[in-house]
C-alpha positions in Angstrom: 0.0 0.0 0.0 1.2 3.5 -0.8 -0.2 7.0 -1.2 -1.1 6.4 -4.8 -3.5 3.5 -4.1 -4.7 4.1 -0.5 -7.5 6.4 0.5 -8.0 7.9 3.9 -10.9 5.6 4.7 -8.6 2.6 4.4 -6.3 4.2 6.9 -9.2 5.1 9.3 -10.6 1.5 9.0 -7.2 0.0 9.7 -6.8 2.2 12.8 -10.3 1.3 13.9 -9.7 -2.4 13.6 -6.4 -2.2 15.4 -8.1 -0.3 18.3 -11.1 -2.7 18.4 -8.8 -5.8 18.5 -7.3 -4.4 21.7 -10.5 -3.0 23.2 -8.9 0.4 23.5 -11.9 2.5 22.3 -13.0 2.7 25.9 -9.9 4.9 26.6 -10.2 6.9 23.4 -11.8 10.2 24.2 -11.3 13.4 22.1 -9.2 15.1 24.8 -6.9 12.1 25.2 -6.6 11.5 21.5 -5.7 15.2 20.9 -3.1 14.9 23.6 -1.8 11.7 21.9 -1.6 13.6 18.6 0.4 16.4 20.2 2.8 13.9 21.9 3.4 12.1 18.6 4.0 15.3 16.8 6.5 16.4 19.5 8.3 13.1 19.0 8.6 13.9 15.3 9.8 17.4 16.1 12.4 16.1 18.4 14.2 14.5 15.5 14.9 17.9 14.1 15.6 19.8 17.3 18.7 22.0 17.4 19.8 20.9 13.9 20.1 23.3 11.0 18.0 22.8 7.9 21.1 21.9 5.9 22.3 19.4 8.6 18.8 17.7 8.6 18.7 17.5 4.8 22.2 16.0 4.7 21.5 13.5 7.5 18.3 12.5 5.8 20.1 11.7 2.6 22.9 9.7 4.2 21.4 8.1 7.3 18.9 5.3 6.7 18.2 4.9 10.4 17.3 8.6 10.7 15.0 8.3 7.7 13.3 5.3 9.3 12.9 7.1 12.6 11.3 10.1 10.8 8.9 7.8 8.9 8.0 5.9 12.0 7.1 9.1 13.9 5.1 10.4 10.8 3.2 7.0 10.9 2.5 7.6 14.6 1.1 11.1 13.8 -1.1 9.7 11.0 -2.3 6.9 13.3 -3.2 9.5 16.0 -5.1 11.6 13.5 -7.0 8.5 12.3 -7.9 7.5 15.8 -9.2 11.1 16.6 -11.1 11.2 13.4 -12.8 7.9 14.1 -13.7 9.0 17.7 -15.3 12.2 16.4 -16.8 10.6 13.2 -14.8 13.2 11.2 -14.4 12.9 7.5 -10.7 13.9 7.1 -10.9 14.6 3.3 -13.8 17.0 3.8 -12.1 18.9 6.7 -8.8 19.0 4.8 -10.3 20.5 1.7 -12.5 22.9 3.6 -9.5 24.1 5.5 -7.4 24.4 2.3 -10.2 26.5 0.7 -10.3 28.9 3.8 -6.5 29.1 3.8 -6.4 29.9 0.1 -8.9 32.7 0.7 -6.8 34.1 3.5 -3.5 33.7 1.7 -4.1 34.7 -1.9 -1.3 33.8 -4.3 -0.9 37.3 -5.6 -0.5 38.7 -2.1 1.7 36.1 -0.5 3.7 34.2 -3.1 7.3 33.8 -2.0 6.6 35.3 1.5 6.7 33.5 4.7 4.9 36.2 6.8 1.5 35.4 8.3 -1.5 37.7 8.1 
């Protein structure tokens, strides 16, 4: 399975089955799942902490273990999002594209292209 042939529902269903097999849904409340997502994102961020962009890019190219650790943490973040989406019965594609539309309205290409500043 890869990004080209896997839709979000497949990911959500896999997360739901994993949780159900372990009877973990009883512990999965929105607050706790949001905190889980934050923790997993922090573990991903930790892999970049105190390193320059060029150091990170070089290490990513040369160090297979580093790439694996980043991929694993990204997987944890996706898993956390899927669990939260399942708990809240949230359609991730819908919320993503709605957010993208709002963000495009806020950051019009002609006003912000090439600029990193926020409105």
